FIGUDO-330113 format. One line per field, with one value per residue (C-alpha): z, x, y; residue in one letter. Coordinates in Angstrom, 3 decimals. Layout:
N
Z	(Z, ...)
X	(X, ...)
Y	(Y, ...)
palum	(a, ...)
This chain:
171
Z	(16.345, 16.470, 15.869, 17.025, 14.412, 15.727, 13.864, 13.345, 10.515, 11.296, 9.749, 7.398, 6.032, 2.355, 1.272, -0.939, -1.442, -3.105, -5.003, -4.298, -5.432, -3.395, -2.561, -4.499, -4.658, -2.176, -3.336, -1.437, -1.275, 0.258, 2.076, 0.946, 4.426, 8.162, 10.263, 11.719, 8.256, 7.043, 10.023, 9.681, 5.943, 6.074, 8.940, 7.793, 6.920, 4.202, 2.398, -0.222, -2.653, -1.117, 1.545, 2.393, 4.257, 6.391, 7.388, 8.693, 10.632, 10.705, 14.284, 13.025, 14.245, 12.137, 11.815, 9.816, 8.143, 6.060, 6.798, 4.173, 3.429, 1.874, -1.056, -0.176, -2.654, -2.976, -6.528, -8.529, -11.866, -14.627, -17.361, -19.918, -17.605, -16.822, -20.542, -21.152, -18.113, -18.680, -15.092, -15.338, -12.507, -13.867, -17.355, -15.848, -14.511, -17.654, -17.257, -13.463, -11.045, -9.049, -5.885, -6.058, -5.690, -3.786, -0.226, 0.134, 2.546, 3.044, 4.479, 6.318, 4.369, 1.095, -0.904, 0.214, 2.441, 5.254, 8.718, 9.910, 12.287, 9.433, 7.128, 9.703, 10.394, 6.638, 6.221, 9.061, 7.609, 4.169, 5.832, 7.997, 4.900, 3.109, 6.084, 6.609, 2.950, 2.990, 6.131, 5.057, 1.322, 0.786, -1.616, -0.964, -2.053, -2.977, -1.933, -5.222, -7.566, -9.368, -6.421, -4.316, -6.337, -6.037, -6.702, -9.722, -11.318, -11.066, -11.645, -14.248, -12.422, -9.448, -10.996, -7.728, -5.346, -3.103, -3.912, -5.535, -2.263, -1.452, -0.490, -3.209, -3.223, 0.493, 0.302)
X	(1.302, -1.143, -0.052, -1.539, -2.354, -1.978, -4.037, -1.879, -3.694, -4.879, -6.648, -3.668, -3.632, -4.581, -7.440, -10.504, -13.680, -13.396, -16.578, -18.069, -15.010, -14.138, -10.450, -9.173, -5.451, -2.580, 0.338, 3.634, 5.908, 9.244, 9.554, 13.118, 13.948, 13.665, 10.592, 10.541, 10.662, 7.860, 5.662, 6.480, 5.714, 2.393, 1.089, 2.499, 0.323, 2.942, 2.267, -0.362, 0.537, 0.602, -0.635, -0.728, -3.103, -0.432, 3.220, 5.439, 8.633, 11.818, 10.831, 7.517, 5.345, 2.243, 0.527, -2.508, -2.778, -5.956, -8.992, -9.446, -12.894, -11.111, -8.729, -5.101, -3.061, -0.379, 0.217, 0.834, -0.462, -2.077, -4.535, -1.772, 0.119, -3.089, -3.736, -0.138, 0.032, 0.923, -0.005, -2.981, -5.067, -4.623, -5.558, -8.650, -9.706, -9.317, -9.431, -9.653, -7.148, -5.648, -5.859, -9.632, -9.331, -6.063, -4.765, -1.223, 1.521, 4.662, 7.726, 10.528, 13.757, 15.467, 15.936, 13.206, 15.508, 13.000, 14.057, 12.521, 10.261, 9.140, 8.575, 6.443, 4.396, 3.918, 2.695, 0.240, -0.900, -1.584, -3.833, -5.471, -6.283, -7.668, -9.878, -11.039, -12.011, -13.826, -15.781, -16.546, -17.238, -17.613, -14.644, -11.633, -8.202, -6.467, -2.964, -1.411, 0.941, -2.206, -3.547, -0.418, 2.005, 4.785, 4.443, 6.736, 4.025, 1.511, 3.597, 6.364, 7.749, 8.693, 10.787, 12.595, 9.633, 9.474, 13.116, 15.217, 15.545, 11.817, 11.051, 8.502, 9.618, 8.713, 5.358)
Y	(-13.823, -10.924, -7.361, -4.086, -1.471, 2.053, 4.669, 7.787, 9.552, 13.055, 16.035, 16.509, 12.947, 12.951, 10.690, 10.699, 8.728, 5.323, 6.242, 2.831, 0.831, -2.262, -2.796, -5.818, -5.077, -4.652, -2.492, -2.733, 0.336, 1.312, 4.644, 5.351, 6.539, 6.118, 5.315, 8.811, 10.391, 8.090, 9.005, 12.684, 12.810, 10.964, 13.128, 16.473, 19.474, 20.205, 16.908, 17.728, 14.939, 11.473, 9.100, 5.411, 3.148, 1.471, 1.676, -1.129, -0.360, -2.398, -3.395, -4.796, -1.928, -1.293, 2.066, 3.132, 6.523, 6.151, 3.962, 1.248, 2.661, 5.665, 5.980, 6.760, 8.803, 6.150, 4.999, 8.178, 7.014, 9.036, 8.059, 7.549, 5.162, 3.254, 2.763, 1.535, -0.748, -4.396, -5.359, -7.770, -6.312, -2.777, -3.966, -5.598, -2.158, -0.015, 3.750, 3.456, 4.960, 2.028, 4.128, 3.586, -0.204, -0.711, -0.787, 0.539, -0.509, 1.597, -0.151, 1.600, 1.215, 1.982, -1.221, -3.642, -5.671, -6.223, -7.291, -10.559, -8.612, -6.367, -9.320, -11.181, -8.023, -7.556, -11.144, -10.640, -7.295, -8.819, -11.420, -8.746, -6.659, -9.733, -10.605, -7.008, -6.606, -9.969, -9.029, -5.440, -5.871, -9.632, -9.745, -11.968, -10.781, -14.048, -12.902, -14.019, -12.142, -10.950, -8.967, -8.312, -6.234, -3.693, 0.004, -0.444, -2.599, 0.228, 3.334, 3.436, 6.472, 4.259, 1.447, 0.639, 0.606, -1.454, -2.209, -4.910, -6.880, -7.000, -10.649, -11.516, -15.169, -15.479, -13.714)
palum	(m, t, y, e, i, k, f, v, g, n, q, y, t, n, s, s, s, r, n, g, n, v, p, c, l, i, v, d, h, i, s, d, g, s, w, s, s, l, l, s, w, f, t, s, p, n, n, k, t, s, s, a, h, f, g, v, s, k, k, g, e, i, v, q, f, v, p, m, e, r, m, a, w, a, n, g, i, n, a, e, d, i, a, k, s, k, t, p, i, v, k, d, h, p, n, k, n, p, n, l, y, s, v, s, i, e, h, e, g, t, d, g, d, l, t, e, e, q, y, q, a, t, l, w, l, h, r, y, i, r, d, y, v, k, e, k, w, g, y, e, i, s, l, t, p, y, d, v, i, g, h, f, q, v, s, p, g, k, p, l, c, p, g, p, k, f, p, w, d, r, l)
């Protein structure tokens, strides 16, 4: 199945330059709320702190907030946390903010229990990101536990993101 990605980012959507860094990591998140609250937050002029590249609804809808060529403000990690990280891909990029080399996906929900439609859209989106990065930068994200991780593996301040029910065993 092929999905449509609707671009919904606007002049208020937070992003920065990747400073020449190639995306080599996908970080899965949970929105801890409804689809409407996720859309509202990531397009709000009042949001000055965070962003994501993509969002996936429980119905399997996919939206894009930030172009992959730009860095989303998704992982909330500081230099001290980067230095302490035990996550292999973070350790392999010492002293570098993971936002510079990651693509982030927010999922509607609270505990990671994805609907089947949401799960299928997420699988498709992971492959889409891999293919886009390969075509654009010549780097292939292998879609393994090394380069597809949860927010909790990047940021110690988010121990439950993307949630205890996120389907890692099926990805």
